C-alpha positions as CSV (number, residue, x, y, z in Angstrom):
1,X,13.6,-115.5,42.1
2,X,13.3,-111.6,42.7
3,X,12.2,-109.3,39.8
4,X,13.4,-105.9,38.7
5,X,10.7,-104.4,40.8
6,X,12.3,-105.5,44.0
7,X,15.9,-104.4,43.2
8,X,17.4,-102.3,45.7
9,X,20.8,-101.0,44.2
10,X,21.9,-100.4,40.6
11,X,25.1,-99.3,39.0
12,X,24.7,-98.9,35.4
13,X,27.9,-98.3,33.3
14,X,27.7,-96.2,30.0
15,X,26.5,-92.7,28.9
16,X,23.0,-92.1,30.4
17,X,20.2,-90.8,28.2
18,X,17.0,-89.6,28.9
19,X,15.4,-93.0,27.6
20,X,17.7,-94.9,29.6
21,X,16.8,-92.8,32.7
22,X,13.0,-93.5,32.1
23,X,13.7,-97.3,31.9
24,X,15.2,-97.1,35.2
25,X,12.5,-95.2,36.6
26,X,9.9,-97.4,35.3
27,X,11.6,-100.9,35.6
28,X,13.2,-100.3,39.3
29,X,10.5,-98.3,41.1
30,X,11.8,-99.7,44.6
31,X,15.4,-98.7,44.0
32,X,17.1,-97.2,46.9
33,X,20.8,-96.7,45.8
34,X,21.9,-95.5,42.3
35,X,25.3,-95.0,41.1
36,X,25.7,-93.0,37.9
37,X,29.5,-92.4,38.5
38,X,31.6,-91.8,35.5
39,X,28.7,-91.7,32.9
40,X,29.7,-88.3,31.1
41,X,26.6,-86.6,32.5
42,X,26.6,-82.8,31.9
43,X,23.8,-81.4,34.0
44,X,21.4,-82.7,36.4
45,X,17.8,-81.8,35.5
46,X,14.7,-83.8,34.7
47,X,13.8,-82.5,31.0
48,X,16.3,-83.2,28.2
49,X,18.6,-85.8,26.8
50,X,22.2,-85.9,28.6
51,X,20.4,-84.8,31.8
52,X,19.5,-86.8,34.6
53,X,15.7,-87.3,34.0
54,X,13.0,-89.4,35.8
55,X,14.2,-89.2,39.2
56,X,11.0,-88.6,40.3
57,X,10.1,-92.1,39.6
58,X,12.4,-93.3,42.1
59,X,10.7,-92.1,45.2
60,X,12.5,-94.4,47.8
61,X,16.0,-93.3,46.7
62,X,18.5,-92.7,49.6
63,X,21.8,-92.9,48.0
64,X,22.7,-91.3,44.7
65,X,26.3,-91.2,43.2
66,X,26.9,-88.6,40.4
67,X,30.6,-88.6,41.0
68,X,33.2,-88.1,37.9
69,X,30.8,-86.8,35.5
70,X,30.6,-83.4,33.9
71,X,27.9,-81.7,36.0
72,X,28.1,-77.7,36.3
73,X,24.8,-77.2,37.7
74,X,23.0,-79.1,40.4
75,X,18.9,-79.1,39.5
76,X,16.1,-81.6,39.4
77,X,16.9,-83.1,42.7
78,X,14.4,-81.3,44.9
79,X,11.6,-83.9,44.8
80,X,14.1,-86.5,46.4
81,X,12.8,-86.2,49.8
82,X,14.3,-89.6,51.1
83,X,18.0,-88.9,49.9
84,X,20.4,-89.4,52.6
85,X,23.8,-89.7,50.5
86,X,24.6,-87.7,47.6
87,X,28.1,-87.9,45.9
88,X,28.8,-85.1,43.4
89,X,32.4,-85.5,43.6
90,X,34.9,-84.6,40.8
91,X,32.6,-82.3,38.6
92,X,32.6,-78.7,37.6
93,X,30.0,-77.4,40.3
94,X,30.7,-73.7,41.5
95,X,27.3,-72.9,42.9
96,X,25.5,-74.9,45.5
97,X,22.0,-74.7,44.6
98,X,18.9,-77.0,44.4
99,X,19.8,-79.0,47.7
100,X,17.3,-77.0,49.9
101,X,14.6,-79.5,50.0
102,X,16.6,-82.5,50.9
103,X,15.6,-82.4,54.6
104,X,17.1,-86.0,55.2
105,X,20.5,-85.6,53.7
106,X,22.9,-86.5,56.0
107,X,26.3,-87.3,53.7
108,X,27.3,-84.8,50.9
109,X,30.5,-85.2,48.9
110,X,31.5,-82.2,46.8
111,X,35.2,-82.9,46.7
112,X,37.3,-81.7,43.6
113,X,34.7,-79.4,42.2
114,X,35.1,-75.5,41.7
115,X,33.7,-74.1,44.8
116,X,35.7,-71.2,45.8
117,X,33.4,-69.0,47.8
118,X,32.3,-69.5,51.3
119,X,28.9,-68.1,50.9
120,X,28.1,-71.2,48.8
121,X,28.8,-73.4,51.8
122,X,26.8,-71.2,54.1
123,X,23.8,-72.1,51.8
124,X,23.9,-75.7,53.4
125,X,22.8,-74.3,56.9
126,X,19.3,-75.2,55.9
127,X,20.2,-78.8,55.7
128,X,20.0,-79.4,59.2
129,X,20.3,-83.1,58.8
130,X,23.9,-82.8,57.2
131,X,26.5,-84.5,59.1
132,X,29.2,-85.2,56.9
133,X,30.5,-82.6,54.1
134,X,33.5,-83.1,52.2
135,X,34.9,-80.1,50.2
136,X,38.6,-81.5,49.7
137,X,40.0,-80.3,46.5
138,X,37.9,-77.4,46.1
139,X,39.6,-73.8,45.7
140,X,37.8,-72.8,49.0
141,X,40.3,-75.5,50.7
142,X,43.4,-73.9,49.7
143,X,45.1,-72.3,52.6
144,X,48.0,-70.0,51.3
């Protein structure tokens, strides 16, 4: 039987706390896919409770789903150099930041956020591996 340390994918349910994120990082170091969708996360960072913490303990992470939370600001993901797919749909993001160092990012879902300025999209030009970008449901996509 395979142990926790060899688990590749995890989809916990319920509100995430700093303590739980710390445990995930310690107990599942080989995790490649993590879905924290619909968990009432309000901030992506690596320091306080109700924020995503300890992702640096998941160096192999390739897929991260943070959709349907309450995220206003993207931070704390810069050390995820292996991240290929990032889902931030259905949040409250207006400003695109903190993704510059994700050199392997090929898919980014920012659907149904609050992005209204084309200059925010231009910031993604540094993500040269990016092939799929979803912006559906943002104010910037309204054509009137």
